[in-house]
C-alpha positions as CSV (number, residue, x, y, z in Angstrom):
1,X,0.5,80.3,-36.0
2,X,-2.3,81.6,-33.7
3,X,-3.1,84.6,-35.9
4,X,-3.2,82.5,-39.1
5,X,-5.3,79.7,-37.4
6,X,-7.8,82.2,-36.0
7,X,-8.3,83.8,-39.4
8,X,-8.6,80.4,-41.2
9,X,-11.1,78.9,-38.7
10,X,-13.2,82.0,-38.9
11,X,-13.3,81.9,-42.7
12,X,-14.2,78.2,-42.8
13,X,-17.0,78.7,-40.3
14,X,-18.5,81.6,-42.3
15,X,-18.2,79.5,-45.5
16,X,-20.4,76.9,-43.9
17,X,-22.7,79.7,-42.6
18,X,-22.4,78.4,-39.1
19,X,-22.6,80.5,-36.0
20,X,-20.0,80.1,-33.1
21,X,-22.8,78.3,-31.2
22,X,-23.3,75.8,-34.0
23,X,-19.6,75.1,-34.3
24,X,-19.3,74.7,-30.6
25,X,-22.2,72.2,-30.5
26,X,-20.7,70.1,-33.3
27,X,-17.4,70.0,-31.4
28,X,-19.0,69.4,-28.0
29,X,-17.4,72.4,-26.4
30,X,-18.5,75.9,-25.2
31,X,-19.1,78.9,-27.5
32,X,-16.5,80.8,-25.4
33,X,-13.8,78.3,-26.5
34,X,-14.6,78.9,-30.2
35,X,-14.5,82.6,-29.6
36,X,-11.0,82.3,-28.0
37,X,-9.8,80.4,-31.1
38,X,-11.1,83.1,-33.4
39,X,-9.7,85.9,-31.3
40,X,-6.3,84.3,-31.2
41,X,-6.4,83.9,-27.4
42,X,-5.9,80.1,-27.6
43,X,-5.3,77.3,-30.1
44,X,-6.8,73.7,-29.8
45,X,-4.5,70.7,-29.4
46,X,-3.5,68.6,-32.4
47,X,-6.3,66.1,-32.0
48,X,-8.9,68.9,-32.0
49,X,-7.3,70.3,-35.1
50,X,-7.6,66.9,-36.8
51,X,-11.3,66.8,-35.8
52,X,-11.8,70.3,-37.2
53,X,-10.1,69.4,-40.5
54,X,-12.5,66.5,-40.9
55,X,-15.5,68.7,-40.0
56,X,-14.6,71.3,-42.5
57,X,-13.4,68.7,-45.1
58,X,-10.1,70.4,-45.6
59,X,-6.5,69.2,-45.5
60,X,-4.7,69.4,-42.1
61,X,-2.0,71.8,-43.4
62,X,-4.7,74.3,-44.4
63,X,-5.5,74.7,-40.7
64,X,-1.9,74.3,-39.5
65,X,-0.4,77.2,-41.4
66,X,3.3,78.0,-41.8
67,X,4.0,74.4,-42.7
68,X,7.2,75.5,-44.6
69,X,8.7,76.2,-41.2
70,X,8.7,74.3,-37.9
71,X,6.1,76.5,-36.2
72,X,3.4,73.8,-36.5
73,X,5.6,71.2,-35.0
74,X,6.7,73.4,-32.1
75,X,3.1,74.1,-31.5
76,X,2.6,70.3,-31.0
77,X,5.1,70.4,-28.2
78,X,3.5,73.4,-26.6
79,X,-0.1,72.2,-26.9
80,X,0.6,68.8,-25.4
81,X,2.7,70.1,-22.5
82,X,3.5,67.2,-20.1
83,X,0.9,64.9,-21.6
84,X,3.4,62.9,-23.7
85,X,6.8,61.6,-22.6
86,X,8.3,61.8,-26.2
87,X,7.5,63.8,-29.3
88,X,9.3,63.2,-32.6
89,X,8.9,64.5,-36.2
90,X,8.9,61.8,-39.0
91,X,9.8,62.8,-42.5
92,X,8.5,59.7,-44.2
93,X,9.7,60.7,-47.7
94,X,13.3,61.1,-46.5
95,X,13.1,58.3,-44.0
96,X,14.4,60.5,-41.2
97,X,13.2,61.6,-37.7
98,X,14.2,64.1,-35.1
99,X,13.3,64.7,-31.5
100,X,11.0,67.6,-30.6
101,X,10.4,67.0,-26.9
102,X,11.7,64.5,-24.3
103,X,9.7,65.0,-21.2
104,X,10.9,61.9,-19.2
105,X,14.7,61.4,-19.0
106,X,14.1,57.8,-17.7
107,X,12.5,56.7,-20.9
108,X,14.4,55.3,-23.8
109,X,17.8,56.8,-23.0
110,X,19.4,54.9,-25.9
111,X,17.2,56.6,-28.5
112,X,19.2,59.2,-30.4
113,X,17.8,62.7,-31.2
114,X,17.7,62.0,-35.0
115,X,18.3,59.2,-37.4
116,X,16.5,56.6,-39.6
117,X,12.7,56.0,-39.0
118,X,13.3,52.2,-39.7
119,X,16.0,52.0,-37.0
120,X,13.9,54.1,-34.6
121,X,10.9,51.8,-34.9
122,X,13.1,48.7,-34.3
123,X,14.7,50.3,-31.2
124,X,11.3,51.2,-29.7
125,X,9.9,47.7,-30.5
126,X,12.7,46.0,-28.5
127,X,11.2,47.3,-25.3
128,X,7.8,45.7,-26.0
129,X,7.2,42.6,-23.9
130,X,4.6,40.6,-25.9
131,X,5.7,39.1,-29.1
132,X,2.4,39.6,-30.8
133,X,2.3,43.2,-29.7
134,X,5.8,43.7,-31.0
135,X,4.9,42.4,-34.4
136,X,1.7,44.5,-34.6
137,X,3.7,47.6,-33.6
138,X,6.4,47.0,-36.2
139,X,3.8,46.3,-39.0
140,X,1.6,49.3,-38.1
141,X,4.4,51.9,-37.7
142,X,6.8,50.8,-40.3
143,X,7.6,53.6,-42.8
144,X,6.0,51.8,-45.8
145,X,2.7,51.4,-44.0
146,X,2.7,54.9,-42.6
147,X,3.1,56.3,-46.2
148,X,0.2,54.0,-47.3
149,X,-2.0,55.3,-44.5
150,X,-1.1,58.9,-45.4
151,X,-2.0,58.3,-49.0
152,X,-5.3,56.8,-48.0
153,X,-6.2,60.1,-46.3
154,X,-5.8,59.0,-42.7
155,X,-5.3,61.8,-40.2
156,X,-3.8,59.7,-37.5
157,X,-3.0,56.2,-36.4
158,X,-2.7,54.9,-32.8
159,X,-1.9,51.8,-30.9
160,X,-2.6,51.5,-27.2
161,X,-2.0,49.1,-24.3
162,X,1.5,48.1,-25.4
163,X,3.4,46.6,-22.4
164,X,6.8,48.2,-22.5
165,X,9.7,48.4,-20.0
166,X,11.6,51.5,-21.4
167,X,14.9,51.7,-19.6
168,X,13.8,49.3,-16.9
169,X,10.4,50.8,-15.9
170,X,7.6,48.5,-16.8
171,X,4.5,50.5,-18.1
172,X,1.7,50.4,-20.5
173,X,2.3,52.9,-23.4
174,X,0.3,54.4,-26.3
175,X,2.0,55.4,-29.6
176,X,0.3,57.8,-32.0
177,X,1.3,59.3,-35.4
178,X,-0.5,62.4,-36.6
179,X,-0.1,63.1,-40.3
180,X,0.6,66.7,-41.7
181,X,1.8,67.9,-45.0
182,X,5.1,69.7,-45.3
183,X,6.0,70.8,-48.9
184,X,3.5,68.1,-50.1
185,X,5.7,65.4,-48.5
186,X,4.3,62.9,-45.9
187,X,5.3,64.1,-42.5
188,X,4.1,62.8,-39.1
189,X,4.3,63.7,-35.5
190,X,5.2,60.6,-33.4
191,X,3.8,60.7,-29.8
192,X,4.5,58.4,-26.9
193,X,2.9,58.5,-23.5
194,X,2.2,56.1,-20.6
195,X,-1.4,55.0,-20.0
196,X,-0.9,53.0,-16.7
197,X,-3.7,54.9,-15.0
198,X,-6.1,54.4,-17.9
199,X,-5.3,50.7,-18.1
200,X,-5.9,50.3,-14.4
201,X,-9.2,52.0,-14.6
202,X,-10.2,49.9,-17.6
203,X,-9.2,46.6,-15.8
204,X,-11.1,47.6,-12.7
205,X,-14.1,48.5,-14.8
206,X,-13.8,45.2,-16.7
207,X,-13.7,43.3,-13.4
208,X,-16.9,45.0,-12.3
209,X,-18.5,44.2,-15.6
210,X,-17.5,40.5,-15.3
211,X,-18.8,40.4,-11.8
212,X,-22.2,41.8,-12.8
213,X,-22.2,39.7,-16.0
214,X,-21.9,36.6,-13.8
215,X,-25.1,37.5,-12.0
216,X,-26.8,38.2,-15.3
217,X,-25.7,34.8,-16.7
218,X,-26.9,33.1,-13.6
219,X,-30.3,34.8,-14.0
220,X,-30.8,33.9,-17.6
221,X,-30.5,30.2,-16.8
222,X,-33.8,30.5,-15.0
223,X,-35.4,33.7,-16.5
224,X,-36.4,34.7,-20.0
225,X,-34.3,37.9,-19.9
226,X,-32.1,39.8,-17.5
227,X,-31.0,43.5,-17.2
228,X,-28.6,45.6,-15.2
229,X,-30.1,48.8,-13.6
230,X,-28.0,51.6,-12.2
231,X,-30.3,53.7,-10.0
232,X,-27.6,56.3,-9.4
233,X,-27.4,57.1,-13.1
234,X,-31.1,56.1,-13.7
235,X,-30.0,53.7,-16.5
236,X,-31.3,50.3,-17.6
237,X,-28.9,48.2,-19.7
238,X,-30.5,45.8,-22.1
239,X,-28.1,42.9,-21.6
240,X,-30.1,39.8,-22.3
241,X,-33.2,38.9,-24.4
242,X,-34.2,35.2,-24.7
243,X,-37.8,34.3,-25.6
244,X,-39.7,36.9,-23.6
245,X,-42.5,38.4,-25.8
246,X,-42.8,41.6,-24.0
247,X,-39.3,42.9,-24.8
248,X,-40.1,43.3,-28.5
249,X,-42.3,46.1,-27.4
250,X,-39.4,48.1,-25.9
251,X,-38.4,50.1,-28.9
252,X,-34.8,51.3,-28.7
253,X,-31.8,51.5,-31.0
254,X,-29.3,51.7,-28.1
255,X,-28.3,49.2,-25.4
256,X,-29.2,51.7,-22.6
257,X,-32.5,53.4,-21.8
258,X,-33.6,55.6,-18.9
259,X,-34.9,53.3,-16.2
260,X,-37.6,55.5,-14.6
261,X,-39.1,56.9,-17.8
262,X,-39.2,53.6,-19.6
263,X,-40.9,51.8,-16.8
264,X,-43.5,54.5,-16.2
265,X,-44.3,54.3,-20.0
266,X,-44.2,50.5,-19.9
267,X,-46.5,50.3,-16.9
268,X,-49.2,52.5,-18.5
269,X,-48.9,50.8,-21.8
270,X,-48.8,47.1,-21.0
271,X,-49.5,46.3,-17.3
272,X,-53.1,45.4,-16.6
273,X,-55.0,48.3,-14.9
274,X,-55.6,46.5,-11.7
275,X,-51.8,46.0,-11.3
276,X,-50.5,49.3,-12.5
277,X,-50.5,51.1,-9.1
278,X,-48.7,48.2,-7.4
279,X,-46.1,47.9,-10.1
280,X,-45.5,51.6,-10.1
281,X,-44.9,51.7,-6.4
282,X,-42.8,48.5,-6.2
283,X,-40.5,49.4,-9.1
284,X,-40.0,53.1,-8.3
285,X,-36.4,54.0,-7.7
286,X,-37.2,55.1,-4.1
287,X,-38.8,51.8,-3.2
288,X,-36.1,49.7,-4.9
289,X,-33.4,51.5,-2.9
290,X,-35.3,51.1,0.3
291,X,-36.1,47.4,-0.2
292,X,-32.8,46.3,-1.7
293,X,-30.8,48.1,1.0
294,X,-32.6,45.8,3.5
295,X,-32.9,42.6,1.5
296,X,-30.7,40.8,-1.1
297,X,-33.6,40.2,-3.5
298,X,-37.3,40.3,-3.9
299,X,-40.0,39.5,-6.6
300,X,-43.2,40.9,-7.7
301,X,-46.0,39.3,-9.8
302,X,-48.3,41.1,-12.2
303,X,-50.4,40.7,-15.3
304,X,-49.5,42.3,-18.6
305,X,-51.6,42.6,-21.8
306,X,-49.9,41.6,-25.0
307,X,-51.7,41.0,-28.3
308,X,-55.0,41.4,-26.4
309,X,-54.1,38.5,-24.2
310,X,-53.3,38.4,-20.5
311,X,-49.9,37.1,-19.4
312,X,-48.7,36.3,-15.9
313,X,-45.2,37.7,-15.3
314,X,-42.6,37.7,-12.5
315,X,-39.8,40.3,-12.0
316,X,-37.0,39.4,-9.6
317,X,-34.6,42.1,-8.4
318,X,-31.2,41.2,-7.0
319,X,-28.8,43.7,-5.3
320,X,-25.3,43.7,-6.6
321,X,-22.7,44.2,-3.9
322,X,-19.3,46.0,-4.0
323,X,-20.2,48.6,-6.6
324,X,-19.9,52.3,-6.1
325,X,-23.3,53.0,-7.7
326,X,-26.6,51.6,-6.5
327,X,-26.9,48.7,-9.0
328,X,-29.2,45.7,-9.2
329,X,-29.9,42.9,-11.6
330,X,-33.5,42.4,-12.9
331,X,-34.8,39.1,-14.2
332,X,-38.1,38.6,-16.1
333,X,-39.9,35.3,-16.6
334,X,-43.3,34.5,-18.2
335,X,-45.2,32.4,-15.7
336,X,-48.0,31.5,-18.1
337,X,-46.8,28.0,-18.5
338,X,-46.8,27.2,-14.8
339,X,-50.2,28.9,-14.5
340,X,-51.6,26.8,-17.3
341,X,-50.2,23.6,-15.8
342,X,-51.8,24.5,-12.5
343,X,-55.1,25.0,-14.2
344,X,-55.0,21.8,-16.2
345,X,-53.6,19.5,-13.6
346,X,-56.6,17.2,-13.9
347,X,-55.6,16.7,-17.6
348,X,-52.2,15.3,-16.5
349,X,-53.2,13.5,-13.3
350,X,-54.4,10.3,-14.9
351,X,-51.5,9.9,-17.3
352,X,-49.0,10.7,-14.5
353,X,-50.7,8.2,-12.1
354,X,-50.8,5.5,-14.8
355,X,-47.1,6.0,-15.7
356,X,-46.0,6.2,-12.0
357,X,-47.1,2.6,-11.6
358,X,-44.6,1.4,-14.3
359,X,-41.8,3.9,-13.7
360,X,-39.6,4.8,-10.8
361,X,-39.9,8.5,-11.6
362,X,-42.0,10.6,-14.0
363,X,-41.4,14.2,-15.0
364,X,-43.4,16.8,-16.8
365,X,-41.1,19.1,-18.8
366,X,-41.3,21.8,-21.4
367,X,-39.5,21.7,-24.8
368,X,-39.1,25.5,-25.1
369,X,-37.9,26.4,-21.7
370,X,-35.9,23.2,-21.2
371,X,-37.1,23.1,-17.6
372,X,-38.7,20.2,-15.5
373,X,-42.0,21.6,-14.4
374,X,-42.9,18.8,-12.0
375,X,-41.4,15.6,-10.7
376,X,-43.5,12.6,-9.5
377,X,-42.2,9.5,-7.8
378,X,-45.1,8.4,-5.6
379,X,-47.9,6.4,-7.4
380,X,-50.2,6.6,-4.3
381,X,-50.7,10.4,-4.2
382,X,-50.5,13.3,-6.6
383,X,-48.0,15.9,-5.2
384,X,-48.5,19.6,-4.6
385,X,-47.3,22.2,-7.0
386,X,-43.8,22.3,-5.5
387,X,-41.4,20.1,-7.5
388,X,-40.2,16.8,-6.0
389,X,-36.4,16.3,-6.4
390,X,-36.7,12.6,-7.0
391,X,-34.0,12.5,-9.6
392,X,-31.6,15.5,-9.5
393,X,-29.9,14.6,-12.8
394,X,-33.1,15.7,-14.6
395,X,-33.7,18.9,-12.6
396,X,-32.7,20.8,-15.8
397,X,-33.7,18.5,-18.6
398,X,-31.5,19.7,-21.4
399,X,-27.7,19.4,-21.3
400,X,-25.7,19.1,-24.6
401,X,-22.6,18.4,-22.6
402,X,-23.0,15.9,-19.7
403,X,-22.9,17.4,-16.3
404,X,-20.3,16.2,-13.7
405,X,-23.2,14.4,-12.0
406,X,-24.1,12.5,-15.2
407,X,-20.5,11.5,-15.8
408,X,-20.3,10.3,-12.2
409,X,-23.4,7.9,-12.4
410,X,-23.7,7.0,-16.1
411,X,-21.4,4.2,-17.5
412,X,-18.6,5.8,-19.5
413,X,-19.4,3.5,-22.5
414,X,-23.0,4.9,-22.5
415,X,-22.2,8.6,-22.5
416,X,-23.2,9.1,-26.1
417,X,-26.3,7.0,-25.8
418,X,-27.4,8.9,-22.6
419,X,-26.8,12.2,-24.3
420,X,-29.7,11.4,-26.6
421,X,-32.1,11.7,-23.7
422,X,-30.8,15.1,-22.5
423,X,-29.8,16.9,-25.7
424,X,-32.2,19.7,-26.7
425,X,-31.5,19.2,-30.4
426,X,-32.2,15.4,-30.3
427,X,-35.2,15.6,-28.0
428,X,-36.8,18.3,-30.1
429,X,-36.2,16.4,-33.4
430,X,-37.5,13.1,-32.1
431,X,-40.6,14.6,-30.5
432,X,-41.3,16.6,-33.7
433,X,-41.1,13.4,-35.8
434,X,-42.5,10.8,-33.4
435,X,-44.8,10.6,-30.5
436,X,-42.3,8.7,-28.4
437,X,-38.7,7.4,-28.2
438,X,-36.6,5.7,-25.6
439,X,-33.0,5.3,-24.5
440,X,-31.4,2.4,-22.6
441,X,-28.2,2.9,-20.6
442,X,-26.3,1.7,-17.6
443,X,-26.2,3.8,-14.4
444,X,-24.8,3.4,-10.9
445,X,-27.4,2.0,-8.5
446,X,-26.3,0.9,-5.0
447,X,-22.7,1.1,-6.2
448,X,-23.4,-1.3,-9.1
449,X,-24.1,-0.4,-12.8
450,X,-27.6,-1.5,-13.6
451,X,-29.7,-1.0,-16.7
452,X,-32.1,2.0,-16.8
453,X,-34.5,3.2,-19.5
454,X,-35.7,6.7,-20.2
455,X,-38.8,6.9,-22.3
456,X,-39.8,10.4,-23.6
457,X,-43.1,11.1,-25.3
458,X,-45.5,13.9,-26.1
459,X,-48.0,15.0,-23.5
460,X,-51.6,16.2,-24.0
461,X,-51.8,19.3,-26.3
462,X,-48.1,18.9,-27.3
463,X,-48.6,21.0,-30.4
464,X,-49.9,23.9,-28.3
465,X,-47.7,23.9,-25.2
466,X,-44.7,21.7,-26.2
467,X,-44.9,19.8,-22.9
468,X,-43.5,16.3,-22.8
469,X,-43.4,13.5,-20.2
470,X,-40.2,11.6,-19.2
471,X,-40.4,8.2,-17.5
472,X,-37.3,6.7,-15.9
473,X,-37.2,3.1,-14.6
474,X,-34.8,0.4,-13.7
475,X,-35.0,-2.4,-16.2
476,X,-32.2,-4.5,-14.8
477,X,-34.6,-7.4,-14.1
478,X,-36.0,-7.2,-17.6
479,X,-32.5,-7.4,-19.0
480,X,-31.8,-10.4,-17.0
481,X,-35.0,-12.1,-18.3
482,X,-34.0,-11.1,-21.8
483,X,-30.6,-12.7,-21.3
484,X,-32.3,-15.9,-20.0
485,X,-34.4,-15.8,-23.2
486,X,-31.2,-15.4,-25.3
487,X,-30.0,-18.7,-23.8
488,X,-33.0,-20.3,-25.5
489,X,-31.9,-18.5,-28.7
490,X,-35.0,-16.4,-29.1
491,X,-33.5,-12.8,-28.8
492,X,-30.7,-11.1,-30.7
493,X,-28.1,-10.2,-28.1
494,X,-27.3,-6.8,-29.5
495,X,-30.6,-5.3,-30.6
496,X,-32.9,-7.0,-28.1
497,X,-35.4,-8.1,-30.8
498,X,-36.1,-11.6,-32.3
499,X,-33.2,-13.4,-33.9
500,X,-33.5,-15.1,-37.3
501,X,-34.4,-18.6,-36.0
502,X,-37.2,-17.4,-33.8
503,X,-38.5,-15.0,-36.6
504,X,-38.6,-17.8,-39.1
505,X,-40.4,-20.1,-36.7
506,X,-43.1,-17.5,-35.9
507,X,-43.7,-16.6,-39.6
508,X,-43.8,-20.3,-40.6
509,X,-46.5,-20.9,-37.9
510,X,-48.7,-18.1,-39.3
511,X,-48.3,-18.7,-43.0
512,X,-50.6,-21.7,-43.4
513,X,-53.5,-19.8,-41.8
514,X,-52.9,-16.4,-43.5
515,X,-55.4,-16.9,-46.4
516,X,-58.2,-17.8,-44.0
517,X,-57.8,-14.9,-41.6
518,X,-59.2,-11.3,-41.6
519,X,-55.7,-9.8,-41.9
520,X,-53.3,-8.9,-44.7
521,X,-49.7,-10.0,-44.3
522,X,-46.4,-8.9,-45.9
523,X,-42.7,-9.4,-45.2
524,X,-40.3,-6.5,-45.3
525,X,-36.5,-7.0,-45.5
526,X,-34.2,-4.1,-44.7
527,X,-30.5,-4.2,-45.6
528,X,-28.1,-1.6,-44.2
529,X,-25.7,-0.4,-47.0
530,X,-22.0,-0.5,-46.7
531,X,-22.1,-1.8,-43.1
532,X,-18.9,-3.7,-43.3
533,X,-17.1,-0.6,-44.6
534,X,-18.5,1.4,-41.6
535,X,-17.2,-1.1,-39.2
536,X,-13.8,-1.2,-41.0
537,X,-13.5,2.6,-41.0
538,X,-14.9,3.5,-37.5
539,X,-14.8,0.3,-35.4
540,X,-17.3,-2.2,-33.9
541,X,-18.6,0.3,-31.3
542,X,-19.9,2.6,-34.1
543,X,-21.2,-0.3,-36.0
544,X,-23.2,-1.4,-32.9
545,X,-24.5,2.1,-32.5
546,X,-25.8,2.1,-36.1
547,X,-27.6,-1.2,-35.5
548,X,-29.2,0.0,-32.3
549,X,-30.3,3.3,-34.0
550,X,-31.9,1.2,-36.8
551,X,-33.6,-1.0,-34.3
552,X,-35.1,2.0,-32.5
553,X,-36.4,3.6,-35.7
554,X,-38.0,0.3,-36.8
555,X,-39.7,-0.1,-33.5
556,X,-41.0,3.4,-33.6
557,X,-42.5,3.1,-37.1
558,X,-43.9,-0.4,-36.5
559,X,-47.2,-1.2,-34.8
560,X,-47.7,-3.7,-32.0
561,X,-49.1,-6.2,-34.5
562,X,-45.8,-6.4,-36.4
563,X,-43.0,-8.9,-35.7
564,X,-39.5,-7.4,-35.9
565,X,-36.2,-9.3,-36.0
566,X,-32.6,-9.0,-36.8
567,X,-31.8,-11.9,-39.3
568,X,-28.2,-11.1,-40.2
569,X,-25.2,-8.9,-39.5
570,X,-26.8,-5.9,-41.2
571,X,-30.2,-7.2,-42.2
572,X,-33.6,-6.7,-40.4
573,X,-37.0,-8.2,-41.2
574,X,-40.6,-7.2,-40.3
575,X,-43.6,-9.4,-40.7
576,X,-46.5,-6.9,-41.1
577,X,-50.1,-7.6,-40.2
578,X,-53.0,-5.3,-41.2
579,X,-56.7,-5.8,-40.6
580,X,-58.5,-6.0,-43.9
581,X,-60.8,-3.1,-44.7
582,X,-62.9,-2.6,-47.8
583,X,-62.4,1.2,-47.7
584,X,-58.5,0.9,-47.4
585,X,-55.9,-0.5,-49.8
586,X,-53.7,-2.5,-47.4
587,X,-51.1,-3.0,-50.0
588,X,-50.6,0.7,-50.4
589,X,-50.4,1.1,-46.6
590,X,-47.6,-1.5,-46.4
591,X,-45.7,0.0,-49.4
592,X,-46.0,3.4,-47.7
593,X,-44.6,1.9,-44.5
594,X,-41.7,0.4,-46.5
595,X,-41.0,3.8,-48.0
596,X,-41.1,5.5,-44.6
597,X,-38.6,3.0,-43.2
598,X,-36.4,3.7,-46.2
599,X,-36.5,7.4,-45.6
600,X,-36.2,7.3,-41.8
601,X,-33.0,5.2,-41.9
602,X,-31.4,7.4,-44.6
603,X,-29.8,9.8,-42.2
604,X,-26.5,11.6,-41.4
605,X,-25.1,10.7,-38.0
606,X,-22.3,12.5,-36.1
607,X,-20.8,9.7,-33.9
608,X,-17.6,10.3,-31.9
609,X,-16.8,13.3,-34.2
610,X,-17.3,11.1,-37.3
611,X,-19.9,12.0,-39.9
612,X,-21.6,8.8,-41.2
613,X,-24.3,8.8,-43.9
614,X,-26.5,5.8,-43.5
615,X,-28.7,4.3,-46.3
616,X,-30.6,1.1,-46.8
617,X,-32.5,-1.1,-49.3
618,X,-36.0,-2.3,-48.5
619,X,-37.7,-5.3,-50.2
620,X,-41.4,-6.1,-49.8
621,X,-43.3,-9.4,-50.5
622,X,-47.0,-9.8,-49.9
623,X,-48.6,-13.0,-48.6
624,X,-51.1,-14.5,-51.2
625,X,-52.6,-17.9,-51.9
626,X,-49.5,-18.8,-54.0
627,X,-47.2,-18.3,-51.1
628,X,-45.8,-21.8,-50.2
629,X,-43.5,-21.3,-47.3
630,X,-41.1,-19.0,-45.4
631,X,-38.2,-19.5,-47.9
632,X,-40.2,-18.6,-51.0
633,X,-41.6,-15.5,-49.2
634,X,-38.1,-14.5,-48.1
635,X,-36.7,-14.7,-51.6
636,X,-39.4,-12.5,-53.0
637,X,-38.8,-9.9,-50.2
638,X,-35.0,-9.9,-50.4
639,X,-33.8,-6.5,-51.7
640,X,-31.9,-6.5,-55.0
641,X,-28.1,-6.0,-54.6
């Protein structure tokens, strides 16, 4: 076979007009190896022959000559040597197999030297531990599928990491079939070998990766992006990119770049001139090895120029222990936001001082980063730049799933309500649509559940910097006062707004004087559709949640001059007051407000894994000289069924 192979490989190479050096480069081997093939001094193994067949775009049997005899199959045995424990020949057309080589006498002693392929595959599969692996093995190596793969033009098929016990010895094995043509019939060489050493190396490597990945994941909670650097190999692995602008300037199509070259280039291209020397010295491989061998971590700060603007950045380097190479994790964070806050503290000082009088704790946070920038809980003095941990639950202001601390202190019945104050999606949506929203919930205080309120609203220049302010206060005393008012039948017990009796009394007091005052008045009636069906399908707790959400939206869209009430199970009313102005059409403003209420309540809620589509009907009646009393105004405003 060697003489025929050497002649054929030489002819194919010359047809392509390739030199021995060119063929060697394409195969990733030396020119001397190609020369030995063509001189007949050596022959490549079966996998290399498959690769050459694909490279020259010829059938495998054109390279493996003498296919009418068993020379090519005997060659498989010789070329693999002791690499494989078992080598068989499959005649897929005749459904027969026979043994070529059995290197390990302790493996599969009950397998005969020849027989049916179907029986052979069943016998091998019996030794596979895992049921899913067993099924995958049987479906992949069944005779029907092998014939299909051969017809599709596949050169080989392989399955690795099968946990098998052979004749009692537990090992990881790899099974491979290499296809060849014999008299134009589908023939395959079935190879079995143990891969215990490979699996152990892969597991060890995976454990190292997971250990490093844990550090990277921890870094990305605080930093915009994080990377893994291997100084021994001079490699930087691009593992994480969040919102950091500068990384869009690192142009690469791979997940790995040369560390020293990339940072020299980056330093010259983007780092401000006055910081270039310092950055080059601090981030040089020599300095990193020296500093990180003495310390666990260190940070450097510098200015970079992006889009003709200066940005203040921090790089933090953390040494990774227990690795054979000198590796460390690198985290990047844009400190522009903190720098801007520091420069504009006077802009926030007044609002913080004012809020701190009314709230137990006040926080300044950022919508994009999800971080609390500052915490304030002392109304007498404005704190220094260092955050004050007045309320640890809000140290990281966004949490779609409640933390163990939240679940410990928040009343279980108020979990879903409290989530609205800490969910990134909800906070972003509410602050985009409204200047402010609030959430009321019960929380442990001195071992007793008391009522608290979190009020979240936009800060100065919200459109530019996406900062927002959070105020938290204990409203237990106000709740008690409200309950006392409820005794006098003034407040609706669920929604906390006026009830029907009190609303009717207040409107009736104003109506006689409406036509003599400098205001325009109107009554809006809002009916929640299908409310009884919602309660029937999902329960009273969901029904109460819908009513509370409706109350919140009505309070947000209404002004301080409006009177809001709940006047029925699913009915709300608003008595609107607008100052008359010759340049404004007050009726159009009121109608626009009614339309806004209609739109804002028409929403899809996901409550306790239930999707609820909410809608309403809004009726409007304007107060005019013909308006006689409350009942006539109410009848005009009542929405049509």
